[in-house]
C-alpha positions as CSV (number, residue, x, y, z in Angstrom):
1,M,-25.2,48.4,61.4
2,I,-26.0,52.1,61.6
3,A,-23.2,54.4,62.6
4,I,-24.0,57.1,65.2
5,D,-23.1,60.5,63.9
6,R,-22.6,62.9,66.8
7,R,-22.9,65.9,64.6
8,H,-26.6,65.6,64.2
9,I,-28.7,67.7,66.6
10,R,-31.1,64.8,67.3
11,V,-28.3,62.6,68.6
12,R,-26.8,65.4,70.7
13,L,-30.1,66.2,72.3
14,T,-30.9,62.6,73.0
15,L,-27.5,62.1,74.6
16,W,-27.8,65.3,76.6
17,F,-31.3,64.3,77.7
18,M,-30.1,60.9,78.8
19,A,-27.3,62.4,80.8
20,V,-29.6,64.9,82.6
21,L,-32.1,62.1,83.3
22,A,-29.3,59.8,84.7
23,A,-28.0,62.7,86.9
24,A,-31.5,63.4,88.2
25,L,-32.1,59.7,89.0
26,V,-28.7,59.5,90.8
27,L,-29.4,62.6,92.8
28,Y,-32.9,61.4,93.7
29,S,-31.6,58.0,94.8
30,A,-28.8,59.5,96.9
31,A,-31.3,61.8,98.6
32,A,-33.8,59.0,99.2
33,C,-31.1,56.8,100.7
34,F,-29.8,59.6,102.9
35,F,-33.2,60.5,104.4
36,L,-34.1,56.8,104.8
37,L,-30.8,56.1,106.6
38,R,-31.3,59.1,108.8
39,D,-34.8,58.1,109.8
40,L,-33.8,54.5,110.4
41,R,-31.0,55.6,112.7
42,A,-33.3,57.9,114.6
43,Q,-35.8,55.0,115.1
44,L,-32.9,52.8,116.2
45,V,-31.9,55.3,118.9
46,R,-35.5,55.7,120.0
47,H,-36.1,52.0,120.3
48,A,-32.8,51.5,122.1
49,I,-33.7,54.2,124.7
50,Q,-37.1,52.6,125.1
51,D,-35.6,49.2,125.7
52,V,-33.2,50.6,128.3
53,E,-36.1,52.3,130.1
54,T,-38.1,49.0,130.0
55,V,-35.1,47.1,131.5
56,E,-34.7,49.8,134.2
57,G,-38.3,49.5,135.1
58,L,-38.0,45.7,135.4
59,L,-34.9,45.9,137.6
60,V,-36.7,47.0,140.7
61,V,-34.8,46.3,143.9
62,Y,-37.2,45.3,146.6
63,A,-36.4,46.3,150.2
64,G,-33.6,44.1,151.6
65,R,-33.2,42.0,148.5
66,A,-30.3,41.9,146.1
67,L,-30.5,41.1,142.5
């Protein structure tokens, strides 16, 4: 098995590049999840308000009649 010598510049650059790439992927994933969650919550609120308005429209009390 080949031993990894961390003194070589090629190994250090590769490890550094892998760390930067991993950090970039983590940041991208976190940002994507944040914006997706924010958009889904906004849609949920919008649909909940729309459902309440629909139910309010259906609950029409006719003259002299109780629900």
